[in-house]
C-alpha positions in Angstrom: 13.7 -6.1 17.6 15.5 -9.3 16.3 14.8 -10.7 12.9 13.3 -13.8 14.5 10.9 -11.7 16.6 10.0 -9.6 13.6 9.3 -12.8 11.6 7.1 -14.2 14.3 5.2 -10.9 14.7 4.6 -10.8 10.9 3.5 -14.4 11.0 0.7 -13.5 13.3 -0.3 -10.5 11.1 -0.3 -12.6 7.9 -2.5 -15.2 9.6 -4.9 -12.4 10.7 -4.9 -10.9 7.2 -5.9 -14.3 5.6 -2.6 -15.7 4.3 -1.8 -18.9 6.1 0.9 -19.8 3.5 2.9 -16.6 4.1 2.5 -17.1 7.8 3.9 -20.6 7.5 6.8 -19.4 5.3 7.8 -16.7 7.8 7.4 -19.1 10.7 9.9 -21.5 9.1 12.3 -18.7 8.5 12.0 -17.6 12.1 12.6 -21.2 13.3 15.3 -22.4 10.9 17.2 -19.5 9.4 20.9 -19.7 10.5 24.0 -17.6 10.0 26.8 -18.8 7.9 26.4 -17.2 4.5 26.7 -13.5 3.5 22.9 -13.3 2.9 21.8 -15.0 6.1 24.4 -13.1 8.1 23.0 -9.8 6.6 19.4 -10.8 7.5 20.1 -11.9 11.0 22.3 -8.8 11.8 20.0 -6.2 10.1 20.3 -2.9 12.0 17.5 -0.7 13.2 13.8 -1.3 13.4 13.0 -4.1 11.0 9.3 -4.5 11.9 6.3 -3.9 9.7 6.1 -0.3 11.1 9.4 0.7 9.4 11.7 -1.4 7.3 9.5 -4.5 7.0 12.4 -6.9 6.5 10.2 -10.0 6.8 8.0 -8.8 3.9 11.1 -8.0 1.9 12.2 -11.7 2.3 8.8 -13.0 1.4 8.6 -10.7 -1.6 12.0 -11.7 -2.9 11.1 -15.4 -2.7 7.7 -14.9 -4.4 9.4 -12.9 -7.1 11.6 -16.0 -7.9 8.4 -18.0 -8.2 6.5 -15.5 -10.4 9.2 -15.1 -13.0 10.1 -18.9 -13.1 13.6 -18.5 -11.8 13.1 -21.1 -9.0 10.8 -23.9 -10.3 11.7 -26.1 -7.3 10.5 -23.5 -4.9 7.4 -22.8 -7.1 6.3 -26.4 -6.7 5.6 -25.7 -3.0 3.7 -22.4 -3.6 0.0 -22.0 -4.1 -2.0 -23.0 -6.0 -0.1 -26.2 -5.6 -1.2 -28.5 -2.7 0.5 -27.9 0.6 3.7 -29.8 1.3 5.3 -30.8 4.6 7.3 -28.2 6.5 10.6 -30.0 5.9 10.0 -30.1 2.1 9.0 -26.4 2.0 12.0 -25.4 4.1 14.4 -27.4 1.9 13.2 -25.5 -1.1 13.4 -22.1 0.7 16.9 -22.9 1.9 18.0 -23.9 -1.5 16.7 -20.7 -3.0 18.5 -18.6 -0.4 21.7 -20.3 -1.5 21.2 -20.5 -5.3 19.7 -17.1 -5.7 21.5 -15.2 -3.0 22.8 -12.3 -5.1 19.3 -11.6 -6.5 17.7 -11.9 -3.1 20.3 -9.7 -1.6 19.7 -7.0 -4.2 15.9 -7.3 -3.7 16.2 -6.7 0.0 17.6 -3.2 -0.6 14.1 -1.9 -1.4 11.1 -1.7 1.0 7.9 -3.5 0.0 5.7 -1.8 -2.6 2.4 -3.6 -2.5 0.3 -1.0 -4.3 -2.7 -2.7 -2.9 -5.6 -1.5 -5.1 -8.2 -2.7 -2.5 -7.3 0.6 -0.7 -9.0 2.4 -3.5 -12.3 1.5 -1.8 -11.6 4.2 0.8 -10.3 6.6 -1.8 -13.5 6.2 -3.8 -15.6 7.0 -0.6 -13.3 9.9 0.2 -13.7 11.3 -3.4 -17.5 11.2 -3.1 -17.3 12.8 0.4 -15.0 15.7 -0.7 -17.1 16.4 -3.8 -20.2 16.7 -1.6 -18.2 18.9 0.8 -16.7 21.4 -1.7 -18.6 20.9 -5.0 -15.3 21.1 -6.9 -13.4 18.7 -9.1 -10.3 17.0 -7.6 -6.6 17.2 -8.2 -4.8 14.2 -6.8 -1.2 14.0 -5.4 -0.1 10.6 -4.0 3.0 10.1 -1.8 4.6 6.7 -2.0 2.5 6.0 -5.1 4.5 2.9 -6.3 3.1 2.1 -9.7 0.3 4.6 -9.4 -2.6 2.1 -9.4 -4.5 3.8 -6.6 -4.3 7.2 -8.4 -6.8 5.6 -10.8 -9.5 5.0 -8.2 -12.1 7.0 -10.1 -11.9 4.3 -12.9 -12.9 1.6 -10.3 -16.3 0.8 -8.8 -17.1 0.4 -5.1 -20.0 -2.0 -4.5 -21.7 -1.7 -1.1 -24.8 -4.0 -1.1 -27.0 -2.8 -3.9 -25.2 0.6 -4.2 -22.5 1.2 -6.8 -20.1 4.1 -6.7 -18.1 4.5 -9.8 -18.3 4.2 -13.6 -20.6 1.8 -15.4 -17.7 0.0 -17.1 -15.0 -0.1 -14.4 -11.5 -1.5 -14.7 -12.4 -3.5 -11.5 -15.0 -3.7 -8.8 -14.2 -3.6 -5.1 -16.5 -5.3 -2.6 -15.2 -4.8 0.9 -17.3 -5.7 3.9 -18.7 -2.2 4.7 -19.8 -0.9 8.0 -21.2 2.5 8.5 -23.1 4.9 6.2 -22.4 4.7 2.4 -20.6 7.6 0.8 -22.8 10.4 -0.6 -24.0 9.9 -4.1 -22.3 13.0 -5.6 -20.0 11.8 -8.4 -16.4 13.0 -8.2 -14.5 14.3 -11.2 -10.7 14.1 -11.3 -9.1 16.8 -13.5 -5.4 16.0 -12.6 -3.4 13.3 -11.0 0.2 12.6 -10.3 2.3 10.7 -7.7 5.8 10.4 -6.4 7.9 7.5 -5.2 11.6 7.1 -4.6 11.6 3.9 -6.7 8.4 4.0 -8.9 7.4 0.6 -10.3 6.6 0.2 -14.0 3.2 -1.5 -14.3 4.4 -3.2 -17.5 7.0 -5.1 -15.5 4.8 -7.0 -13.1 7.1 -9.3 -11.1 8.0 -6.9 -8.3 4.5 -5.4 -8.3 2.8 -8.8 -7.8 5.6 -10.3 -5.6 4.5 -8.5 -2.4 0.9 -9.8 -2.8 0.7 -13.0 -0.8 0.5 -16.1 -3.1 -2.5 -17.7 -1.5 -4.7 -14.7 -2.1 -5.7 -15.0 -5.7 -8.4 -12.3 -5.4 -5.8 -9.7 -4.6 -3.5 -10.9 -7.4 -6.4 -10.8 -9.9 -7.6 -7.3 -9.0 -4.0 -6.0 -9.3 -3.7 -7.6 -12.7 -7.0 -5.9 -13.7 -5.7 -2.5 -12.5 -2.4 -3.0 -14.4 -4.4 -3.6 -17.6 -6.2 -0.3 -17.2 -5.2 3.3 -17.7 -2.0 4.5 -15.9 -1.0 7.6 -14.0 2.3 9.4 -13.9 4.6 8.7 -10.9 7.7 10.8 -10.6 10.9 9.5 -9.1 11.5 11.9 -6.3 11.8 12.4 -2.5 8.3 13.0 -1.2 9.1 16.4 0.5 11.1 17.7 -2.5 8.2 16.7 -4.8 5.6 18.4 -2.6 7.6 21.6 -2.5 7.1 21.9 -6.3 3.6 20.4 -6.3 2.3 22.8 -3.7 4.0 25.9 -5.0 1.1 27.2 -7.1 -2.5 26.6 -5.8 -5.0 25.7 -8.6 -8.2 27.6 -8.1 -11.3 25.7 -9.1 -10.4 22.3 -7.7 -9.8 20.5 -4.4 -6.2 19.4 -4.1 -6.1 16.0 -2.4 -2.8 14.8 -1.0 -3.0 11.2 0.0 -0.9 8.2 1.1 -1.9 4.7 2.0 0.5 2.6 4.2 3.4 4.6 2.9 4.1 7.3 5.4 5.9 4.9 7.8 8.6 4.3 5.2 9.5 8.0 5.0 12.5 9.0 7.1 11.6 11.2 10.1 13.2 14.3 8.5 11.1 13.7 5.3 7.9 13.3 7.4 8.6 16.6 9.3 9.4 18.6 6.1 6.4 17.2 4.2 4.1 18.0 7.1 5.4 21.6 7.3 5.0 22.0 3.5 1.4 20.7 3.6 0.5 22.9 6.6 2.0 26.0 5.0 0.1 25.3 1.8 -3.0 24.9 4.0 -2.6 28.5 5.2 -2.9 29.6 1.5 -6.0 27.5 0.8 -9.2 29.3 -0.1 -12.8 28.2 -0.6 -12.3 27.9 -4.3 -8.9 26.1 -3.9 -9.3 23.9 -0.7 -6.6 21.5 0.4 -7.2 18.0 1.8 -4.6 15.7 3.4 -5.7 12.0 3.7 -3.8 9.2 5.3 -4.5 5.5 5.7 -1.8 4.4 8.0 -1.0 2.1 10.9 -1.3 3.5 14.5 -1.2 2.0 18.0 -4.6 0.3 17.4 -4.0 -3.2 15.9 -7.5 -3.3 14.3 -6.4 -2.2 10.8 -5.4 1.2 9.7 -6.6 4.6 10.8 -8.3 6.8 8.2 -7.5 10.5 8.9 -8.2 13.7 7.1 -7.2 17.3 7.5 -8.9 20.1 5.5 -8.1 23.7 4.8 -9.1 26.5 5.0 -9.7 26.1 8.7 -7.4 23.2 9.5 -10.4 20.9 10.2 -9.4 17.4 11.5 -11.6 14.4 10.9 -11.4 10.7 11.7 -13.0 8.8 8.9 -12.9 5.4 10.6 -10.7 2.4 10.1 -10.0 -0.2 7.4 -8.3 -3.5 7.0 -4.8 -3.0 5.5 -6.0 -4.8 2.3 -9.5 -3.3 2.6 -11.2 -6.6 3.1 -13.4 -4.5 5.4 -14.0 -0.8 5.9 -15.6 0.8 9.0 -16.5 4.2 7.5 -17.4 6.6 10.4 -16.6 10.2 9.4 -16.6 12.5 12.4 -14.9 15.8 13.1 -12.4 15.9 16.0 
C-alpha cells in the first residue's frame, strides 16, 4: 500500500470516527505531499504495510503535527487547528508544509514510534468485563495489560460506566464514560482489583502529556478532556519490556485466589508476528495450569475483517472457553455488548 492510499483510507476512517479536521488534514497530505526533502522522501518511500492495521504511518504524521501544536512549537500551524475556526485548504496546507520543513528533525524522530492513543473510552468495555468476570468466578482480579502505553486503562475500576440510569463504578470516579450502549447491561456484581501492572516497549509518562494527547484528534474535545481527567487520577505501573518476555515472567507463578485478566485494546496489531506467536503460546500454556481458584482470562479489543468497530473476544481457563462479547467503536462512542460462547 502506498502512503497516498494509506492516507486516503485513514481519511475515510477519521470521518467515520467523527474527526472531520483530521480527515481533512490527511486528505491534504495525500493530495499535496511531494518528494524532495529527506523527511518527505522517507514518508513516501516507507517500506512494509503502513496502514492502520500495522504501522499506522498516517496517524504517526497526524500525531507529530498535533504534538507541535500542543506544546506551542508551531504557533503558525496552531492557528489553523481547532478550536480555531476552519481556514481554507490552501492556508492549512501552507502551514502544514512549513511545519514539515521547519520542524523536520523533530517530526522525523516522532515517526519512529507507533501511535499510543491510550484511549480511556475503551475502559467502558473493561468495566463491563470486570463485572462479568466477577459474577462468573466470584474472585478479585489481577490485571496484566499488553501495550499499556501510560497505563490509563489499567485504572478502569476508578472510572464509572453510565448506561441509562444504571451506574457501574465508584461513587466518586475519576471520570464517567457514557457510550451508546446496545445489549444487556453488565451484571451488578462489583469487581475488586487486587493487583495491576502493564507493559509497553515505550511506556508514556502521564506527567508528560504532549505525546499522550497528540494522538487524540484535535476536534474531539470530549476525548481530550477525559484523557486529562484520567491523567489527573491514580496511576498504574507500566514496565518497559517486550510483551512476550514480560508475560513469561508475569505468568510464571499463578496467584491462587484471584482471576488473572490479560488484556489488550487496539495494541496486538503492533506486535511483530513472532511476539504474537510467543505471547499466544505463553498464555495458552498458562491456561493449562489454571484452576478454579486461579482462573485465567485473555481479553482482546482488536480490529478484524469486519469494518464496524473492533471485536471483543475472550478466552477463559480452565476449559479454554471462547466467547464473543460483541463489538465496540474504536473510541467506544458505542458498545454492542452481546456475550455469547462460541
